[in-house]
Gaussian input, Z-matrix of N, CA and C with variables (Angstrom, degrees):
# hf/3-21g

backbone

0 1
 N
 C     1     B1
 C     2     B2     1     A1
 N     3     B3     2     A2     1     D1
 C     4     B4     3     A3     2     D2
 C     5     B5     4     A4     3     D3
 N     6     B6     5     A5     4     D4
 C     7     B7     6     A6     5     D5
 C     8     B8     7     A7     6     D6
 N     9     B9     8     A8     7     D7
 C    10    B10     9     A9     8     D8
 C    11    B11    10    A10     9     D9
 N    12    B12    11    A11    10    D10
 C    13    B13    12    A12    11    D11
 C    14    B14    13    A13    12    D12
 N    15    B15    14    A14    13    D13
 C    16    B16    15    A15    14    D14
 C    17    B17    16    A16    15    D15
 N    18    B18    17    A17    16    D16
 C    19    B19    18    A18    17    D17
 C    20    B20    19    A19    18    D18
 N    21    B21    20    A20    19    D19
 C    22    B22    21    A21    20    D20
 C    23    B23    22    A22    21    D21
 N    24    B24    23    A23    22    D22
 C    25    B25    24    A24    23    D23
 C    26    B26    25    A25    24    D24
 N    27    B27    26    A26    25    D25
 C    28    B28    27    A27    26    D26
 C    29    B29    28    A28    27    D27
 N    30    B30    29    A29    28    D28
 C    31    B31    30    A30    29    D29
 C    32    B32    31    A31    30    D30
 N    33    B33    32    A32    31    D31
 C    34    B34    33    A33    32    D32
 C    35    B35    34    A34    33    D33
 N    36    B36    35    A35    34    D34
 C    37    B37    36    A36    35    D35
 C    38    B38    37    A37    36    D36
 N    39    B39    38    A38    37    D37
 C    40    B40    39    A39    38    D38
 C    41    B41    40    A40    39    D39
 N    42    B42    41    A41    40    D40
 C    43    B43    42    A42    41    D41
 C    44    B44    43    A43    42    D42
 N    45    B45    44    A44    43    D43
 C    46    B46    45    A45    44    D44
 C    47    B47    46    A46    45    D45
 N    48    B48    47    A47    46    D46
 C    49    B49    48    A48    47    D47
 C    50    B50    49    A49    48    D48
 N    51    B51    50    A50    49    D49
 C    52    B52    51    A51    50    D50
 C    53    B53    52    A52    51    D51
 N    54    B54    53    A53    52    D52
 C    55    B55    54    A54    53    D53
 C    56    B56    55    A55    54    D54
 N    57    B57    56    A56    55    D55
 C    58    B58    57    A57    56    D56
 C    59    B59    58    A58    57    D57
 N    60    B60    59    A59    58    D58
 C    61    B61    60    A60    59    D59
 C    62    B62    61    A61    60    D60
 N    63    B63    62    A62    61    D61
 C    64    B64    63    A63    62    D62
 C    65    B65    64    A64    63    D63
 N    66    B66    65    A65    64    D64
 C    67    B67    66    A66    65    D65
 C    68    B68    67    A67    66    D66
 N    69    B69    68    A68    67    D67
 C    70    B70    69    A69    68    D68
 C    71    B71    70    A70    69    D69
 N    72    B72    71    A71    70    D70
 C    73    B73    72    A72    71    D71
 C    74    B74    73    A73    72    D72
 N    75    B75    74    A74    73    D73
 C    76    B76    75    A75    74    D74
 C    77    B77    76    A76    75    D75
 N    78    B78    77    A77    76    D76
 C    79    B79    78    A78    77    D77
 C    80    B80    79    A79    78    D78
 N    81    B81    80    A80    79    D79
 C    82    B82    81    A81    80    D80
 C    83    B83    82    A82    81    D81
 N    84    B84    83    A83    82    D82
 C    85    B85    84    A84    83    D83
 C    86    B86    85    A85    84    D84
 N    87    B87    86    A86    85    D85
 C    88    B88    87    A87    86    D86
 C    89    B89    88    A88    87    D87
 N    90    B90    89    A89    88    D88
 C    91    B91    90    A90    89    D89
 C    92    B92    91    A91    90    D90
 N    93    B93    92    A92    91    D91
 C    94    B94    93    A93    92    D92
 C    95    B95    94    A94    93    D93
 N    96    B96    95    A95    94    D94
 C    97    B97    96    A96    95    D95
 C    98    B98    97    A97    96    D96
 N    99    B99    98    A98    97    D97
 C   100   B100    99    A99    98    D98
 C   101   B101   100   A100    99    D99
 N   102   B102   101   A101   100   D100
 C   103   B103   102   A102   101   D101
 C   104   B104   103   A103   102   D102
 N   105   B105   104   A104   103   D103
 C   106   B106   105   A105   104   D104
 C   107   B107   106   A106   105   D105
 N   108   B108   107   A107   106   D106
 C   109   B109   108   A108   107   D107
 C   110   B110   109   A109   108   D108
 N   111   B111   110   A110   109   D109
 C   112   B112   111   A111   110   D110
 C   113   B113   112   A112   111   D111
 N   114   B114   113   A113   112   D112
 C   115   B115   114   A114   113   D113
 C   116   B116   115   A115   114   D114
 N   117   B117   116   A116   115   D115
 C   118   B118   117   A117   116   D116
 C   119   B119   118   A118   117   D117
 N   120   B120   119   A119   118   D118
 C   121   B121   120   A120   119   D119
 C   122   B122   121   A121   120   D120
 N   123   B123   122   A122   121   D121
 C   124   B124   123   A123   122   D122
 C   125   B125   124   A124   123   D123
 N   126   B126   125   A125   124   D124
 C   127   B127   126   A126   125   D125
 C   128   B128   127   A127   126   D126
 N   129   B129   128   A128   127   D127
 C   130   B130   129   A129   128   D128
 C   131   B131   130   A130   129   D129
 N   132   B132   131   A131   130   D130
 C   133   B133   132   A132   131   D131
 C   134   B134   133   A133   132   D132
 N   135   B135   134   A134   133   D133
 C   136   B136   135   A135   134   D134
 C   137   B137   136   A136   135   D135
 N   138   B138   137   A137   136   D136
 C   139   B139   138   A138   137   D137
 C   140   B140   139   A139   138   D138
 N   141   B141   140   A140   139   D139
 C   142   B142   141   A141   140   D140
 C   143   B143   142   A142   141   D141
 N   144   B144   143   A143   142   D142
 C   145   B145   144   A144   143   D143
 C   146   B146   145   A145   144   D144
 N   147   B147   146   A146   145   D145
 C   148   B148   147   A147   146   D146
 C   149   B149   148   A148   147   D147
 N   150   B150   149   A149   148   D148
 C   151   B151   150   A150   149   D149
 C   152   B152   151   A151   150   D150
 N   153   B153   152   A152   151   D151
 C   154   B154   153   A153   152   D152
 C   155   B155   154   A154   153   D153
 N   156   B156   155   A155   154   D154
 C   157   B157   156   A156   155   D155
 C   158   B158   157   A157   156   D156
 N   159   B159   158   A158   157   D157
 C   160   B160   159   A159   158   D158
 C   161   B161   160   A160   159   D159
 N   162   B162   161   A161   160   D160
 C   163   B163   162   A162   161   D161
 C   164   B164   163   A163   162   D162
 N   165   B165   164   A164   163   D163
 C   166   B166   165   A165   164   D164
 C   167   B167   166   A166   165   D165
 N   168   B168   167   A167   166   D166
 C   169   B169   168   A168   167   D167
 C   170   B170   169   A169   168   D168
 N   171   B171   170   A170   169   D169
 C   172   B172   171   A171   170   D170
 C   173   B173   172   A172   171   D171
 N   174   B174   173   A173   172   D172
 C   175   B175   174   A174   173   D173
 C   176   B176   175   A175   174   D174
 N   177   B177   176   A176   175   D175
 C   178   B178   177   A177   176   D176
 C   179   B179   178   A178   177   D177
 N   180   B180   179   A179   178   D178
 C   181   B181   180   A180   179   D179
 C   182   B182   181   A181   180   D180
 N   183   B183   182   A182   181   D181
 C   184   B184   183   A183   182   D182
 C   185   B185   184   A184   183   D183
 N   186   B186   185   A185   184   D184
 C   187   B187   186   A186   185   D185
 C   188   B188   187   A187   186   D186
 N   189   B189   188   A188   187   D187
 C   190   B190   189   A189   188   D188
 C   191   B191   190   A190   189   D189
 N   192   B192   191   A191   190   D190
 C   193   B193   192   A192   191   D191
 C   194   B194   193   A193   192   D192
 N   195   B195   194   A194   193   D193
 C   196   B196   195   A195   194   D194
 C   197   B197   196   A196   195   D195
 N   198   B198   197   A197   196   D196
 C   199   B199   198   A198   197   D197
 C   200   B200   199   A199   198   D198
 N   201   B201   200   A200   199   D199
 C   202   B202   201   A201   200   D200
 C   203   B203   202   A202   201   D201
 N   204   B204   203   A203   202   D202
 C   205   B205   204   A204   203   D203
 C   206   B206   205   A205   204   D204
 N   207   B207   206   A206   205   D205
 C   208   B208   207   A207   206   D206
 C   209   B209   208   A208   207   D207
 N   210   B210   209   A209   208   D208
 C   211   B211   210   A210   209   D209
 C   212   B212   211   A211   210   D210
 N   213   B213   212   A212   211   D211
 C   214   B214   213   A213   212   D212
 C   215   B215   214   A214   213   D213
 N   216   B216   215   A215   214   D214
 C   217   B217   216   A216   215   D215
 C   218   B218   217   A217   216   D216
 N   219   B219   218   A218   217   D217
 C   220   B220   219   A219   218   D218
 C   221   B221   220   A220   219   D219
 N   222   B222   221   A221   220   D220
 C   223   B223   222   A222   221   D221
 C   224   B224   223   A223   222   D222
 N   225   B225   224   A224   223   D223
 C   226   B226   225   A225   224   D224
 C   227   B227   226   A226   225   D225
 N   228   B228   227   A227   226   D226
 C   229   B229   228   A228   227   D227
 C   230   B230   229   A229   228   D228
 N   231   B231   230   A230   229   D229
 C   232   B232   231   A231   230   D230
 C   233   B233   232   A232   231   D231
 N   234   B234   233   A233   232   D232
 C   235   B235   234   A234   233   D233
 C   236   B236   235   A235   234   D234
 N   237   B237   236   A236   235   D235
 C   238   B238   237   A237   236   D236
 C   239   B239   238   A238   237   D237
 N   240   B240   239   A239   238   D238
 C   241   B241   240   A240   239   D239
 C   242   B242   241   A241   240   D240
 N   243   B243   242   A242   241   D241
 C   244   B244   243   A243   242   D242
 C   245   B245   244   A244   243   D243
 N   246   B246   245   A245   244   D244
 C   247   B247   246   A246   245   D245
 C   248   B248   247   A247   246   D246
 N   249   B249   248   A248   247   D247
 C   250   B250   249   A249   248   D248
 C   251   B251   250   A250   249   D249
 N   252   B252   251   A251   250   D250
 C   253   B253   252   A252   251   D251
 C   254   B254   253   A253   252   D252
 N   255   B255   254   A254   253   D253
 C   256   B256   255   A255   254   D254
 C   257   B257   256   A256   255   D255
 N   258   B258   257   A257   256   D256
 C   259   B259   258   A258   257   D257
 C   260   B260   259   A259   258   D258
 N   261   B261   260   A260   259   D259
 C   262   B262   261   A261   260   D260
 C   263   B263   262   A262   261   D261
 N   264   B264   263   A263   262   D262
 C   265   B265   264   A264   263   D263
 C   266   B266   265   A265   264   D264
 N   267   B267   266   A266   265   D265
 C   268   B268   267   A267   266   D266
 C   269   B269   268   A268   267   D267
 N   270   B270   269   A269   268   D268
 C   271   B271   270   A270   269   D269
 C   272   B272   271   A271   270   D270
 N   273   B273   272   A272   271   D271
 C   274   B274   273   A273   272   D272
 C   275   B275   274   A274   273   D273
 N   276   B276   275   A275   274   D274
 C   277   B277   276   A276   275   D275
 C   278   B278   277   A277   276   D276
 N   279   B279   278   A278   277   D277
 C   280   B280   279   A279   278   D278
 C   281   B281   280   A280   279   D279
 N   282   B282   281   A281   280   D280
 C   283   B283   282   A282   281   D281
 C   284   B284   283   A283   282   D282
 N   285   B285   284   A284   283   D283
 C   286   B286   285   A285   284   D284
 C   287   B287   286   A286   285   D285
 N   288   B288   287   A287   286   D286
 C   289   B289   288   A288   287   D287
 C   290   B290   289   A289   288   D288
 N   291   B291   290   A290   289   D289
 C   292   B292   291   A291   290   D290
 C   293   B293   292   A292   291   D291
 N   294   B294   293   A293   292   D292
 C   295   B295   294   A294   293   D293
 C   296   B296   295   A295   294   D294
 N   297   B297   296   A296   295   D295
 C   298   B298   297   A297   296   D296
 C   299   B299   298   A298   297   D297
 N   300   B300   299   A299   298   D298
 C   301   B301   300   A300   299   D299
 C   302   B302   301   A301   300   D300
 N   303   B303   302   A302   301   D301
 C   304   B304   303   A303   302   D302
 C   305   B305   304   A304   303   D303
 N   306   B306   305   A305   304   D304
 C   307   B307   306   A306   305   D305
 C   308   B308   307   A307   306   D306
 N   309   B309   308   A308   307   D307
 C   310   B310   309   A309   308   D308
 C   311   B311   310   A310   309   D309
 N   312   B312   311   A311   310   D310
 C   313   B313   312   A312   311   D311
 C   314   B314   313   A313   312   D312
 N   315   B315   314   A314   313   D313
 C   316   B316   315   A315   314   D314
 C   317   B317   316   A316   315   D315
 N   318   B318   317   A317   316   D316
 C   319   B319   318   A318   317   D317
 C   320   B320   319   A319   318   D318
 N   321   B321   320   A320   319   D319
 C   322   B322   321   A321   320   D320
 C   323   B323   322   A322   321   D321
 N   324   B324   323   A323   322   D322
 C   325   B325   324   A324   323   D323
 C   326   B326   325   A325   324   D324
 N   327   B327   326   A326   325   D325
 C   328   B328   327   A327   326   D326
 C   329   B329   328   A328   327   D327
 N   330   B330   329   A329   328   D328
 C   331   B331   330   A330   329   D329
 C   332   B332   331   A331   330   D330
 N   333   B333   332   A332   331   D331
 C   334   B334   333   A333   332   D332
 C   335   B335   334   A334   333   D333
 N   336   B336   335   A335   334   D334
 C   337   B337   336   A336   335   D335
 C   338   B338   337   A337   336   D336
 N   339   B339   338   A338   337   D337
 C   340   B340   339   A339   338   D338
 C   341   B341   340   A340   339   D339

   B1=1.4343
   B2=1.5261
   B3=1.3064
   B4=1.4592
   B5=1.5197
   B6=1.3070
   B7=1.4569
   B8=1.5240
   B9=1.3035
   B10=1.4564
   B11=1.5193
   B12=1.3267
   B13=1.4602
   B14=1.5292
   B15=1.2939
   B16=1.4595
   B17=1.5226
   B18=1.3186
   B19=1.4638
   B20=1.5250
   B21=1.3302
   B22=1.4613
   B23=1.5271
   B24=1.3235
   B25=1.4657
   B26=1.5254
   B27=1.3207
   B28=1.4646
   B29=1.5278
   B30=1.3315
   B31=1.4587
   B32=1.5241
   B33=1.3148
   B34=1.4671
   B35=1.5281
   B36=1.3336
   B37=1.4727
   B38=1.5253
   B39=1.3292
   B40=1.4696
   B41=1.5256
   B42=1.3255
   B43=1.4611
   B44=1.5282
   B45=1.3190
   B46=1.4644
   B47=1.5250
   B48=1.3137
   B49=1.4630
   B50=1.5256
   B51=1.3187
   B52=1.4662
   B53=1.5281
   B54=1.3218
   B55=1.4633
   B56=1.5216
   B57=1.3186
   B58=1.4656
   B59=1.5262
   B60=1.3065
   B61=1.4730
   B62=1.5230
   B63=1.3202
   B64=1.4645
   B65=1.5241
   B66=1.3178
   B67=1.4602
   B68=1.5275
   B69=1.3239
   B70=1.4618
   B71=1.5225
   B72=1.3179
   B73=1.4638
   B74=1.5269
   B75=1.3161
   B76=1.4626
   B77=1.5238
   B78=1.3186
   B79=1.4618
   B80=1.5112
   B81=1.3230
   B82=1.4715
   B83=1.5242
   B84=1.3190
   B85=1.4676
   B86=1.5243
   B87=1.3332
   B88=1.4603
   B89=1.5238
   B90=1.3345
   B91=1.4644
   B92=1.5213
   B93=1.3239
   B94=1.4610
   B95=1.5161
   B96=1.3199
   B97=1.4651
   B98=1.5202
   B99=1.3033
   B100=1.4643
   B101=1.5187
   B102=1.3120
   B103=1.4667
   B104=1.5229
   B105=1.3208
   B106=1.4621
   B107=1.5209
   B108=1.3264
   B109=1.4652
   B110=1.5294
   B111=1.3250
   B112=1.4683
   B113=1.5199
   B114=1.3207
   B115=1.4626
   B116=1.5197
   B117=1.3239
   B118=1.4658
   B119=1.5253
   B120=1.3180
   B121=1.4633
   B122=1.5282
   B123=1.3275
   B124=1.4633
   B125=1.5210
   B126=1.3084
   B127=1.4576
   B128=1.5100
   B129=1.3270
   B130=1.4545
   B131=1.5137
   B132=1.3066
   B133=1.4645
   B134=1.5231
   B135=1.3302
   B136=1.4648
   B137=1.5302
   B138=1.3128
   B139=1.4710
   B140=1.5300
   B141=1.3188
   B142=1.4604
   B143=1.5322
   B144=1.3175
   B145=1.4696
   B146=1.5226
   B147=1.3232
   B148=1.4619
   B149=1.5254
   B150=1.3159
   B151=1.4656
   B152=1.5308
   B153=1.3304
   B154=1.4623
   B155=1.5277
   B156=1.3352
   B157=1.4592
   B158=1.5296
   B159=1.3255
   B160=1.4720
   B161=1.5247
   B162=1.3295
   B163=1.4660
   B164=1.5263
   B165=1.3171
   B166=1.4646
   B167=1.5218
   B168=1.3364
   B169=1.4598
   B170=1.5244
   B171=1.3203
   B172=1.4671
   B173=1.5259
   B174=1.3256
   B175=1.4644
   B176=1.5213
   B177=1.3297
   B178=1.4644
   B179=1.5241
   B180=1.3319
   B181=1.4713
   B182=1.5268
   B183=1.3248
   B184=1.4656
   B185=1.5297
   B186=1.3178
   B187=1.4673
   B188=1.5235
   B189=1.3181
   B190=1.4645
   B191=1.5259
   B192=1.3144
   B193=1.4631
   B194=1.5254
   B195=1.3207
   B196=1.4676
   B197=1.5311
   B198=1.3212
   B199=1.4626
   B200=1.5223
   B201=1.3093
   B202=1.4662
   B203=1.5308
   B204=1.3137
   B205=1.4677
   B206=1.5087
   B207=1.3060
   B208=1.4654
   B209=1.5311
   B210=1.3218
   B211=1.4708
   B212=1.5249
   B213=1.3171
   B214=1.4754
   B215=1.5184
   B216=1.3137
   B217=1.4547
   B218=1.5315
   B219=1.2969
   B220=1.4640
   B221=1.5320
   B222=1.3130
   B223=1.4717
   B224=1.5345
   B225=1.3201
   B226=1.4710
   B227=1.5330
   B228=1.3305
   B229=1.4649
   B230=1.5211
   B231=1.3169
   B232=1.4701
   B233=1.5266
   B234=1.3213
   B235=1.4628
   B236=1.5226
   B237=1.3175
   B238=1.4631
   B239=1.5240
   B240=1.3273
   B241=1.4654
   B242=1.5228
   B243=1.3271
   B244=1.4638
   B245=1.5157
   B246=1.3263
   B247=1.4698
   B248=1.5269
   B249=1.3307
   B250=1.4647
   B251=1.5262
   B252=1.3239
   B253=1.4643
   B254=1.5245
   B255=1.3255
   B256=1.4659
   B257=1.5249
   B258=1.3357
   B259=1.4676
   B260=1.5244
   B261=1.3202
   B262=1.4573
   B263=1.5194
   B264=1.3228
   B265=1.4624
   B266=1.5238
   B267=1.3152
   B268=1.4676
   B269=1.5261
   B270=1.3179
   B271=1.4645
   B272=1.5251
   B273=1.3219
   B274=1.4621
   B275=1.5251
   B276=1.3113
   B277=1.4622
   B278=1.5180
   B279=1.3036
   B280=1.4609
   B281=1.5158
   B282=1.3105
   B283=1.4639
   B284=1.5194
   B285=1.3207
   B286=1.4688
   B287=1.5299
   B288=1.3296
   B289=1.4616
   B290=1.5266
   B291=1.3212
   B292=1.4621
   B293=1.5222
   B294=1.3163
   B295=1.4673
   B296=1.5255
   B297=1.3311
   B298=1.4603
   B299=1.5292
   B300=1.3169
   B301=1.4634
   B302=1.5231
   B303=1.3162
   B304=1.4638
   B305=1.5248
   B306=1.3360
   B307=1.4570
   B308=1.5222
   B309=1.3263
   B310=1.4580
   B311=1.5259
   B312=1.3197
   B313=1.4601
   B314=1.5194
   B315=1.3105
   B316=1.4724
   B317=1.5291
   B318=1.3365
   B319=1.4631
   B320=1.5234
   B321=1.3316
   B322=1.4577
   B323=1.5242
   B324=1.3303
   B325=1.4553
   B326=1.5224
   B327=1.2964
   B328=1.4655
   B329=1.5083
   B330=1.3266
   B331=1.4667
   B332=1.5165
   B333=1.3187
   B334=1.4550
   B335=1.5267
   B336=1.3194
   B337=1.4745
   B338=1.5205
   B339=1.3310
   B340=1.4707
   B341=1.5090
   A1=108.06
   A2=117.50
   A3=122.09
   A4=109.56
   A5=115.13
   A6=119.97
   A7=109.03
   A8=115.44
   A9=119.76
   A10=109.85
   A11=116.29
   A12=118.08
   A13=109.66
   A14=116.07
   A15=120.42
   A16=110.11
   A17=115.00
   A18=120.49
   A19=110.18
   A20=116.53
   A21=119.34
   A22=111.94
   A23=118.30
   A24=119.75
   A25=111.38
   A26=116.93
   A27=119.52
   A28=110.10
   A29=117.33
   A30=120.51
   A31=111.29
   A32=117.25
   A33=120.91
   A34=110.09
   A35=116.18
   A36=119.42
   A37=110.96
   A38=116.74
   A39=120.44
   A40=110.87
   A41=117.19
   A42=120.57
   A43=111.22
   A44=116.98
   A45=120.06
   A46=111.41
   A47=116.61
   A48=119.93
   A49=110.90
   A50=116.69
   A51=119.95
   A52=110.93
   A53=116.82
   A54=120.58
   A55=111.22
   A56=117.31
   A57=120.44
   A58=109.89
   A59=116.36
   A60=120.24
   A61=110.44
   A62=117.06
   A63=122.98
   A64=110.89
   A65=117.85
   A66=121.21
   A67=111.62
   A68=117.32
   A69=119.42
   A70=110.70
   A71=116.16
   A72=120.51
   A73=112.54
   A74=117.87
   A75=120.85
   A76=113.78
   A77=117.87
   A78=120.63
   A79=113.86
   A80=118.13
   A81=119.26
   A82=110.62
   A83=117.67
   A84=120.92
   A85=109.70
   A86=116.71
   A87=120.49
   A88=111.14
   A89=116.76
   A90=120.56
   A91=112.19
   A92=117.10
   A93=121.13
   A94=114.83
   A95=119.31
   A96=120.17
   A97=111.77
   A98=117.15
   A99=120.46
   A100=108.99
   A101=114.77
   A102=119.28
   A103=110.33
   A104=116.40
   A105=120.60
   A106=111.32
   A107=117.89
   A108=120.01
   A109=111.63
   A110=116.84
   A111=119.42
   A112=111.43
   A113=117.18
   A114=121.00
   A115=110.71
   A116=116.53
   A117=119.58
   A118=112.38
   A119=117.33
   A120=120.46
   A121=111.74
   A122=115.75
   A123=122.79
   A124=111.90
   A125=115.80
   A126=121.46
   A127=114.64
   A128=118.03
   A129=121.07
   A130=114.91
   A131=117.62
   A132=121.68
   A133=110.37
   A134=116.39
   A135=119.24
   A136=112.86
   A137=118.20
   A138=120.35
   A139=109.79
   A140=117.06
   A141=121.19
   A142=110.61
   A143=116.95
   A144=120.98
   A145=109.89
   A146=117.15
   A147=121.46
   A148=111.01
   A149=116.91
   A150=120.94
   A151=110.98
   A152=117.44
   A153=120.45
   A154=111.65
   A155=116.01
   A156=119.59
   A157=111.29
   A158=116.77
   A159=119.65
   A160=111.18
   A161=117.49
   A162=120.40
   A163=111.49
   A164=116.20
   A165=119.79
   A166=110.78
   A167=117.28
   A168=120.42
   A169=110.94
   A170=116.54
   A171=119.98
   A172=111.36
   A173=116.70
   A174=120.13
   A175=111.06
   A176=116.67
   A177=119.66
   A178=111.84
   A179=117.09
   A180=119.54
   A181=111.20
   A182=116.89
   A183=120.37
   A184=109.95
   A185=116.68
   A186=119.55
   A187=111.52
   A188=117.24
   A189=119.75
   A190=110.31
   A191=116.88
   A192=120.10
   A193=111.70
   A194=116.11
   A195=120.52
   A196=111.78
   A197=116.76
   A198=121.02
   A199=113.27
   A200=118.22
   A201=121.96
   A202=111.48
   A203=115.02
   A204=119.76
   A205=113.75
   A206=116.71
   A207=125.11
   A208=112.50
   A209=118.51
   A210=120.19
   A211=113.06
   A212=118.26
   A213=121.85
   A214=108.21
   A215=115.45
   A216=118.39
   A217=110.45
   A218=113.99
   A219=122.24
   A220=107.22
   A221=117.83
   A222=119.00
   A223=112.96
   A224=117.19
   A225=119.90
   A226=110.95
   A227=116.93
   A228=119.98
   A229=111.54
   A230=117.13
   A231=120.31
   A232=111.18
   A233=116.51
   A234=120.40
   A235=110.42
   A236=117.09
   A237=121.14
   A238=110.02
   A239=116.96
   A240=121.40
   A241=110.40
   A242=117.02
   A243=120.43
   A244=112.03
   A245=117.38
   A246=120.50
   A247=111.30
   A248=116.88
   A249=120.38
   A250=110.88
   A251=116.72
   A252=120.14
   A253=111.46
   A254=117.10
   A255=120.26
   A256=110.02
   A257=117.22
   A258=120.12
   A259=110.59
   A260=117.02
   A261=121.22
   A262=111.51
   A263=116.11
   A264=120.06
   A265=110.66
   A266=116.79
   A267=120.11
   A268=110.37
   A269=117.61
   A270=120.74
   A271=112.06
   A272=117.77
   A273=121.01
   A274=113.55
   A275=117.82
   A276=120.75
   A277=112.60
   A278=117.86
   A279=120.85
   A280=112.56
   A281=116.83
   A282=120.32
   A283=110.88
   A284=117.38
   A285=120.83
   A286=110.12
   A287=117.60
   A288=121.27
   A289=110.77
   A290=117.98
   A291=121.18
   A292=110.62
   A293=117.15
   A294=120.62
   A295=110.56
   A296=117.42
   A297=120.24
   A298=111.83
   A299=117.45
   A300=120.46
   A301=110.77
   A302=117.39
   A303=120.71
   A304=111.00
   A305=116.14
   A306=119.67
   A307=111.49
   A308=117.22
   A309=120.92
   A310=110.93
   A311=117.69
   A312=119.96
   A313=111.19
   A314=117.11
   A315=121.03
   A316=110.25
   A317=116.41
   A318=120.24
   A319=110.95
   A320=117.38
   A321=121.20
   A322=111.59
   A323=117.41
   A324=120.78
   A325=114.01
   A326=118.67
   A327=121.43
   A328=110.65
   A329=114.90
   A330=119.56
   A331=110.13
   A332=115.92
   A333=119.80
   A334=112.06
   A335=115.90
   A336=120.20
   A337=109.11
   A338=116.84
   A339=119.50
   A340=112.93
   D1=122.42
   D2=-179.04
   D3=-98.01
   D4=143.17
   D5=176.51
   D6=-135.40
   D7=167.01
   D8=179.90
   D9=-69.84
   D10=142.12
   D11=175.72
   D12=-68.50
   D13=145.93
   D14=-177.14
   D15=-113.35
   D16=115.05
   D17=177.81
   D18=-65.30
   D19=-31.74
   D20=-177.64
   D21=-62.18
   D22=-30.69
   D23=177.99
   D24=-65.88
   D25=-33.29
   D26=176.91
   D27=-68.45
   D28=-37.34
   D29=176.47
   D30=-67.53
   D31=-37.36
   D32=176.87
   D33=-63.78
   D34=-41.46
   D35=177.38
   D36=-61.67
   D37=-42.88
   D38=178.88
   D39=-64.45
   D40=-40.52
   D41=178.33
   D42=-65.71
   D43=-38.57
   D44=176.77
   D45=-63.19
   D46=-44.74
   D47=179.09
   D48=-64.02
   D49=-41.36
   D50=177.69
   D51=-63.58
   D52=-36.95
   D53=177.98
   D54=-66.59
   D55=-39.27
   D56=177.07
   D57=-60.58
   D58=-48.02
   D59=179.88
   D60=-64.23
   D61=-43.55
   D62=-179.70
   D63=-60.64
   D64=-47.21
   D65=-178.12
   D66=-70.62
   D67=-35.42
   D68=177.89
   D69=-67.27
   D70=-38.11
   D71=-174.87
   D72=-78.79
   D73=-52.14
   D74=-173.08
   D75=-124.73
   D76=15.60
   D77=-176.76
   D78=-61.66
   D79=-45.98
   D80=-178.58
   D81=-67.64
   D82=-33.44
   D83=176.67
   D84=-64.69
   D85=-43.21
   D86=178.85
   D87=-63.82
   D88=-35.31
   D89=178.96
   D90=-61.79
   D91=-41.17
   D92=-167.57
   D93=-105.57
   D94=-7.54
   D95=-176.15
   D96=-72.66
   D97=-52.73
   D98=178.43
   D99=-160.84
   D100=169.51
   D101=177.06
   D102=-67.24
   D103=-30.41
   D104=179.34
   D105=-65.95
   D106=-47.09
   D107=179.26
   D108=-73.26
   D109=-25.66
   D110=177.17
   D111=-68.07
   D112=-14.03
   D113=175.25
   D114=-58.83
   D115=-38.10
   D116=-177.39
   D117=-70.96
   D118=-16.84
   D119=178.92
   D120=-108.72
   D121=26.78
   D122=-179.96
   D123=54.81
   D124=47.27
   D125=175.89
   D126=83.09
   D127=27.32
   D128=176.71
   D129=98.29
   D130=26.95
   D131=-179.05
   D132=-122.66
   D133=62.91
   D134=-174.73
   D135=-67.11
   D136=-29.02
   D137=177.82
   D138=-66.19
   D139=-41.38
   D140=177.55
   D141=-61.57
   D142=-44.94
   D143=178.91
   D144=-63.14
   D145=-42.11
   D146=179.01
   D147=-61.04
   D148=-45.55
   D149=-178.69
   D150=-66.68
   D151=-43.56
   D152=179.07
   D153=-61.49
   D154=-44.77
   D155=179.98
   D156=-67.02
   D157=-38.10
   D158=178.86
   D159=-66.71
   D160=-41.75
   D161=177.59
   D162=-64.01
   D163=-42.52
   D164=179.53
   D165=-64.95
   D166=-43.49
   D167=179.22
   D168=-63.08
   D169=-47.32
   D170=-178.64
   D171=-62.05
   D172=-41.65
   D173=179.42
   D174=-63.90
   D175=-45.99
   D176=179.83
   D177=-67.11
   D178=-34.83
   D179=178.28
   D180=-65.48
   D181=-42.60
   D182=177.57
   D183=-65.79
   D184=-41.15
   D185=178.53
   D186=-64.63
   D187=-35.42
   D188=178.02
   D189=-62.77
   D190=-38.02
   D191=177.96
   D192=-70.82
   D193=-43.70
   D194=-176.80
   D195=-68.32
   D196=-37.70
   D197=-172.78
   D198=-99.75
   D199=17.34
   D200=-179.58
   D201=54.51
   D202=54.62
   D203=179.01
   D204=73.00
   D205=37.69
   D206=178.23
   D207=66.24
   D208=25.85
   D209=179.92
   D210=-97.53
   D211=-36.18
   D212=-179.85
   D213=-113.15
   D214=118.60
   D215=-175.42
   D216=-138.72
   D217=164.49
   D218=175.42
   D219=-121.89
   D220=169.10
   D221=177.91
   D222=-58.72
   D223=-38.13
   D224=179.75
   D225=-67.38
   D226=-42.32
   D227=178.00
   D228=-67.90
   D229=-33.15
   D230=175.79
   D231=-65.31
   D232=-38.46
   D233=176.69
   D234=-63.43
   D235=-45.27
   D236=179.35
   D237=-63.31
   D238=-40.49
   D239=177.97
   D240=-61.45
   D241=-43.47
   D242=179.13
   D243=-65.03
   D244=-39.49
   D245=177.05
   D246=-64.44
   D247=-39.40
   D248=177.10
   D249=-64.87
   D250=-36.74
   D251=177.60
   D252=-67.54
   D253=-35.54
   D254=176.16
   D255=-64.74
   D256=-42.89
   D257=175.86
   D258=-59.90
   D259=-40.60
   D260=178.93
   D261=-62.27
   D262=-43.79
   D263=-179.72
   D264=-62.13
   D265=-43.31
   D266=178.82
   D267=-63.70
   D268=-43.08
   D269=-178.51
   D270=-67.92
   D271=-33.54
   D272=-175.80
   D273=-91.62
   D274=-8.99
   D275=-176.65
   D276=-60.13
   D277=-45.30
   D278=-178.69
   D279=-63.15
   D280=-42.35
   D281=179.90
   D282=-66.68
   D283=-41.39
   D284=177.89
   D285=-64.05
   D286=-40.65
   D287=178.06
   D288=-62.73
   D289=-40.67
   D290=178.80
   D291=-64.31
   D292=-43.72
   D293=179.69
   D294=-64.31
   D295=-45.03
   D296=179.48
   D297=-64.32
   D298=-39.87
   D299=177.86
   D300=-65.57
   D301=-37.74
   D302=177.88
   D303=-65.38
   D304=-43.94
   D305=178.80
   D306=-65.48
   D307=-40.88
   D308=178.91
   D309=-64.15
   D310=-42.34
   D311=178.69
   D312=-65.07
   D313=-33.76
   D314=176.85
   D315=-65.45
   D316=-40.73
   D317=179.38
   D318=-69.11
   D319=-43.83
   D320=-176.06
   D321=-72.10
   D322=-46.31
   D323=-174.04
   D324=-95.21
   D325=-14.58
   D326=-178.85
   D327=70.41
   D328=-153.65
   D329=178.72
   D330=-73.36
   D331=132.92
   D332=178.89
   D333=-91.32
   D334=-19.28
   D335=178.11
   D336=-114.58
   D337=139.61
   D338=179.11
   D339=-71.69

C-alpha cells in the first residue's frame, strides 16, 4: 500500500534529535534551576524525556529506511510509525509548554528590562 510521503515526519525526527541533544546537554540544569524550567523536562525527569525522544527518533529513522522515506508502508509499519509519533509528542510536550509559557509571559508582562 503506497501513501504520500509526509514532510512533517522529517520535522518530527529533527525535533526528536534536537530534544536528545538538548536534554543531554542541559537537562539536569533544567531539572534543578526552577519549577518553570523543569516544565521542559516533564517536571524534572530529563532522562525520561531523553530516552523517549531517542526511541522515537531511532524508530522513525529505521522506518524512513524501510519505507523509502515514508512513501511505501504497510498497516504494521503505519502502526509503528504512529506509536513513534506518540512517543515524540510526549517527549516534546514539556519543551512546547515551556516555549508557550515564555511567549505568554512576554505578551502579558512586556519587557522586563528597560
